[in-house]
C-alpha positions as CSV (number, residue, x, y, z in Angstrom):
1,Q,0.1,0.1,0.3
2,V,1.1,3.4,-0.7
3,Q,-0.4,6.6,0.7
4,L,-0.1,9.9,-1.7
5,V,-0.9,13.7,-0.1
6,E,-0.2,16.6,-2.4
7,S,0.2,19.8,-1.5
8,G,1.2,23.5,-3.3
9,G,-1.7,23.9,-5.3
10,G,-3.5,27.5,-5.3
11,L,-4.7,30.5,-7.3
12,V,-1.8,32.1,-9.8
13,Q,-1.9,34.8,-12.3
14,P,-1.1,34.0,-15.9
15,G,2.6,33.9,-16.1
16,G,2.9,32.7,-13.0
17,S,4.8,29.4,-11.3
18,L,3.8,26.9,-8.6
19,R,5.5,24.0,-7.2
20,L,3.3,20.5,-6.3
21,S,4.5,18.4,-3.7
22,C,3.8,14.8,-3.7
23,A,4.6,12.9,-0.7
24,A,4.4,9.0,-0.1
25,S,4.6,6.7,2.5
26,G,3.8,3.4,2.9
27,S,5.8,1.1,0.6
28,I,9.2,1.2,-1.2
29,F,9.0,4.8,-3.1
30,T,11.8,4.1,-5.0
31,L,10.4,1.3,-6.7
32,Y,7.5,3.3,-8.2
33,A,6.8,5.2,-11.4
34,M,5.6,8.7,-10.1
35,A,3.3,11.1,-12.4
36,W,1.0,14.0,-12.4
37,Y,-2.5,14.3,-13.8
38,R,-4.8,16.9,-14.0
39,Q,-8.6,16.6,-14.5
40,A,-10.4,20.2,-15.6
41,P,-14.6,20.3,-15.0
42,G,-16.3,17.9,-17.2
43,K,-13.3,16.6,-18.6
44,Q,-11.3,13.0,-18.2
45,R,-8.2,12.9,-16.5
46,D,-5.1,13.5,-18.3
47,L,-1.4,12.7,-17.8
48,V,0.6,15.8,-17.4
49,A,4.1,14.6,-16.7
50,A,5.8,11.0,-15.2
51,I,9.1,9.9,-13.9
52,T,10.2,6.5,-13.7
53,D,12.1,4.9,-11.1
54,G,15.2,5.4,-12.8
55,G,14.7,9.1,-13.6
56,I,13.0,9.1,-17.1
57,T,11.1,11.8,-17.2
58,N,8.1,12.2,-20.0
59,Y,5.4,15.1,-20.7
60,A,2.5,15.7,-22.2
61,D,2.8,18.2,-25.3
62,S,1.1,21.0,-23.6
63,V,3.5,21.6,-20.7
64,K,6.7,20.8,-22.4
65,G,9.3,23.3,-21.9
66,R,6.8,24.9,-19.0
67,F,6.4,22.0,-16.7
68,T,9.4,19.9,-14.9
69,V,8.8,16.9,-12.8
70,S,11.1,15.6,-10.5
71,R,11.5,13.2,-7.6
72,D,13.4,13.0,-4.3
73,N,13.8,9.4,-3.1
74,A,15.7,10.5,0.2
75,K,12.6,12.5,0.9
76,N,9.9,9.9,-0.9
77,T,8.6,12.9,-2.5
78,V,7.8,13.8,-6.1
79,Y,7.2,17.4,-7.3
80,L,5.8,19.2,-10.3
81,Q,7.6,22.6,-10.8
82,M,5.0,24.6,-13.2
83,N,5.7,27.5,-14.9
84,S,4.4,30.2,-17.5
85,L,1.1,28.7,-16.2
86,K,-2.1,29.7,-18.5
87,P,-5.5,29.8,-17.8
88,E,-5.8,26.2,-19.5
89,D,-3.6,24.6,-17.0
90,T,-6.6,25.1,-14.6
91,A,-7.7,21.6,-13.0
92,V,-7.3,19.5,-10.1
93,Y,-3.8,17.8,-10.2
94,Y,-3.4,14.5,-8.8
95,C,-0.2,12.3,-7.9
96,N,-0.1,8.8,-8.9
97,A,2.1,6.0,-8.2
98,H,2.5,2.6,-10.4
99,G,4.9,-0.4,-9.3
100,D,4.6,-3.7,-11.2
101,R,7.2,-5.6,-9.3
102,P,6.5,-8.4,-6.6
103,V,7.5,-6.1,-3.7
104,A,5.9,-2.8,-5.1
105,R,2.9,-3.6,-6.9
106,G,-0.4,-1.5,-7.5
107,N,-1.7,2.2,-8.7
108,Y,-2.5,4.5,-6.3
109,W,-3.8,8.0,-6.2
110,G,-3.7,10.8,-4.0
111,Q,-6.8,13.5,-3.1
112,G,-5.8,16.1,-5.5
113,T,-4.7,19.8,-4.8
114,Q,-6.6,22.3,-6.9
115,V,-4.8,24.6,-9.1
116,T,-6.1,27.9,-10.4
117,V,-4.8,30.1,-13.0
118,S,-6.8,33.3,-13.6
119,S,-6.1,37.0,-13.4
């Protein structure tokens, strides 16, 4: 079992920045791939950024060059640095942990944190 707690959301003006954090507990964090998803009202939940247990990253086209995902295995935490924010980035952002090894298996979600980009 993995427990995920997101923080860092809020209201920001267009062009501003926010850093989201996701603290993990309960299992071997280093063996999980971590990701950030977002869901806007009336839309499906979409992948924003992901980082493997080996540190390989990938991003949705809409956030490339603006968002950066990173992880600190010593702190069991994954981050999403969001720069040059746009109104269309407004959504609830969810942290996800995915493992497929015998000692680290399953798909887990945090409770979400609201990001609102508005002037």
